[in-house]
Kinemage of the C-alpha trace (Angstrom):
@kinemage 1
@onewidth
@group {chain A} dominant
@subgroup {mainchain}
@vectorlist {calphas} color= white
{ca unk a 1} P -75.956 -15.128 -74.486
{ca unk a 2} L -72.846 -16.803 -75.787
{ca unk a 3} L -73.131 -20.513 -76.473
{ca unk a 4} L -71.665 -22.785 -73.804
{ca unk a 5} L -68.280 -24.334 -74.475
{ca unk a 6} L -68.201 -28.119 -74.906
{ca unk a 7} L -66.936 -28.609 -71.328
{ca unk a 8} L -69.518 -26.222 -69.875
{ca unk a 9} L -72.261 -27.883 -71.932
{ca unk a 10} L -71.241 -31.274 -70.517
{ca unk a 11} L -71.406 -29.962 -66.930
{ca unk a 12} L -74.705 -28.209 -67.663
{ca unk a 13} L -76.375 -31.274 -69.197
{ca unk a 14} L -74.877 -33.763 -66.720
{ca unk a 15} L -74.028 -31.768 -63.597
{ca unk a 16} L -71.956 -33.578 -61.003
{ca unk a 17} L -72.788 -33.686 -57.302
{ca unk a 18} L -76.191 -31.992 -57.492
{ca unk a 19} L -78.109 -32.071 -54.240
{ca unk a 20} L -77.789 -31.024 -50.656
{ca unk a 21} L -76.650 -32.259 -47.277
{ca unk a 22} L -78.220 -31.562 -43.906
{ca unk a 23} L -76.681 -28.255 -42.785
{ca unk a 24} L -77.583 -29.100 -39.172
{ca unk a 25} L -75.078 -31.970 -39.212
{ca unk a 26} L -71.971 -30.906 -37.309
{ca unk a 27} L -69.684 -32.040 -40.125
{ca unk a 28} L -71.537 -30.124 -42.865
{ca unk a 29} L -70.628 -26.600 -43.919
{ca unk a 30} L -73.306 -24.780 -45.903
{ca unk a 31} L -73.498 -21.590 -47.918
{ca unk a 32} L -76.144 -19.857 -49.991
{ca unk a 33} L -74.976 -16.917 -52.067
{ca unk a 34} L -76.602 -14.810 -54.734
{ca unk a 35} L -75.557 -12.426 -57.453
{ca unk a 36} L -78.141 -9.625 -57.619
{ca unk a 37} L -77.127 -8.365 -61.062
{ca unk a 38} L -77.615 -11.691 -62.840
{ca unk a 39} L -80.134 -13.262 -60.460
{ca unk a 40} L -77.925 -16.332 -60.052
{ca unk a 41} L -78.003 -18.267 -56.772
{ca unk a 42} L -75.625 -21.008 -55.675
{ca unk a 43} L -76.043 -23.268 -52.657
{ca unk a 44} L -73.015 -25.294 -51.579
{ca unk a 45} L -72.719 -28.026 -48.944
{ca unk a 46} L -69.448 -29.653 -47.898
{ca unk a 47} L -69.116 -32.650 -45.584
{ca unk a 48} L -65.791 -32.312 -43.779
{ca unk a 49} L -64.292 -35.178 -41.808
{ca unk a 50} L -62.235 -34.799 -38.590
{ca unk a 51} L -59.009 -34.784 -40.634
{ca unk a 52} L -60.254 -31.697 -42.548
{ca unk a 53} L -60.944 -33.664 -45.730
{ca unk a 54} L -63.968 -32.780 -47.847
{ca unk a 55} L -65.592 -36.176 -48.277
{ca unk a 56} L -68.754 -34.972 -50.018
{ca unk a 57} L -69.593 -31.810 -51.941
{ca unk a 58} L -73.084 -30.956 -53.203
{ca unk a 59} L -74.552 -27.930 -54.947
{ca unk a 60} L -77.811 -26.512 -56.213
{ca unk a 61} L -77.931 -23.571 -58.568
{ca unk a 62} L -80.423 -21.204 -60.080
{ca unk a 63} L -79.093 -19.328 -63.041
{ca unk a 64} L -77.705 -19.695 -66.512
{ca unk a 65} L -75.853 -22.702 -67.892
{ca unk a 66} L -72.526 -21.145 -66.932
{ca unk a 67} L -73.608 -20.918 -63.273
{ca unk a 68} L -74.618 -24.574 -63.237
{ca unk a 69} L -71.388 -25.617 -64.967
{ca unk a 70} L -69.337 -23.651 -62.414
{ca unk a 71} L -71.167 -25.300 -59.501
{ca unk a 72} L -70.651 -28.722 -61.033
{ca unk a 73} L -66.931 -28.296 -61.690
{ca unk a 74} L -66.400 -26.648 -58.295
{ca unk a 75} L -67.903 -29.598 -56.415
{ca unk a 76} L -66.004 -32.044 -58.598
{ca unk a 77} L -62.748 -30.322 -57.663
{ca unk a 78} L -63.542 -30.016 -53.942
{ca unk a 79} L -64.264 -33.691 -53.292
{ca unk a 80} L -61.502 -35.536 -51.442
{ca unk a 81} L -59.367 -32.437 -50.927
{ca unk a 82} L -58.160 -30.995 -47.649
{ca unk a 83} L -59.389 -27.658 -46.350
{ca unk a 84} L -55.905 -26.161 -46.601
{ca unk a 85} L -55.982 -26.928 -50.332
{ca unk a 86} L -59.473 -25.669 -51.064
{ca unk a 87} L -58.900 -22.501 -49.063
{ca unk a 88} L -56.466 -21.546 -51.846
{ca unk a 89} L -59.094 -22.006 -54.575
{ca unk a 90} L -59.742 -19.006 -56.795
{ca unk a 91} L -62.382 -18.590 -59.470
{ca unk a 92} L -59.632 -18.481 -62.125
{ca unk a 93} L -59.393 -22.270 -61.777
{ca unk a 94} L -62.798 -22.572 -63.467
{ca unk a 95} L -62.172 -20.161 -66.329
{ca unk a 96} L -59.928 -22.215 -68.597
{ca unk a 97} L -61.463 -25.687 -68.128
{ca unk a 98} L -64.949 -24.335 -68.874
{ca unk a 99} L -63.766 -21.693 -71.386
{ca unk a 100} L -65.823 -19.054 -69.587
{ca unk a 101} L -66.143 -15.837 -71.593
{ca unk a 102} L -65.415 -12.490 -69.902
{ca unk a 103} L -69.100 -11.524 -69.746
{ca unk a 104} L -69.792 -14.660 -67.663
{ca unk a 105} L -66.894 -14.203 -65.231
{ca unk a 106} L -69.430 -13.459 -62.471
{ca unk a 107} L -70.551 -17.121 -62.575
{ca unk a 108} L -67.070 -18.315 -61.591
{ca unk a 109} L -66.812 -15.563 -58.967
{ca unk a 110} L -70.140 -16.735 -57.513
{ca unk a 111} L -68.722 -20.263 -57.152
{ca unk a 112} L -65.662 -18.918 -55.312
{ca unk a 113} L -67.895 -16.774 -53.099
{ca unk a 114} L -69.991 -19.827 -52.173
{ca unk a 115} L -66.875 -21.820 -51.319
{ca unk a 116} L -65.451 -19.052 -49.128
{ca unk a 117} L -68.822 -18.663 -47.365
{ca unk a 118} L -68.958 -22.420 -46.693
{ca unk a 119} L -65.432 -22.329 -45.272
{ca unk a 120} L -66.417 -19.437 -42.983
{ca unk a 121} L -69.502 -21.383 -41.877
{ca unk a 122} L -67.330 -24.399 -41.098
{ca unk a 123} L -64.908 -22.289 -39.064
{ca unk a 124} L -67.822 -20.837 -37.085
{ca unk a 125} L -69.245 -24.237 -36.109
{ca unk a 126} L -68.493 -25.507 -32.611
{ca unk a 127} L -65.677 -28.047 -32.593
{ca unk a 128} L -67.255 -30.328 -30.032
{ca unk a 129} L -70.667 -31.309 -28.827
{ca unk a 130} L -72.055 -29.014 -26.131
{ca unk a 131} L -72.090 -30.519 -22.673
{ca unk a 132} L -75.004 -30.397 -20.304
{ca unk a 133} L -74.495 -28.415 -17.171
{ca unk a 134} L -76.477 -29.052 -14.029
{ca unk a 135} L -76.971 -26.736 -11.139
{ca unk a 136} L -76.659 -28.246 -7.698
{ca unk a 137} L -79.461 -27.345 -5.257
């Protein structure tokens, strides 16, 4: 395995925004994705306010240092950004800052996949609380 770049090493040793949010909360979008070839897994949680702003981003990862660094930088970049902005995110945005080598490209792709899955989960959530319906006798 190639040695981590200085930036990736920093994110690996001191990952930002590690943790999780309650996926049952109506304002939380959650995703869990895996990469069968490498065995890497990335969990991503985004808290999205009514104005479509990501107020909190959290991740957990199982995998190599590059996977953890990608999760850390991804969540750092998603905080306080609007959904319309983060919907444009592509894994290429992680390559240069972390100096990811070609053989570890799948780690950045995994981060993008997790983000897209979380956005799909958010879009699938009901937009309002369900109302109770009563039958009249």
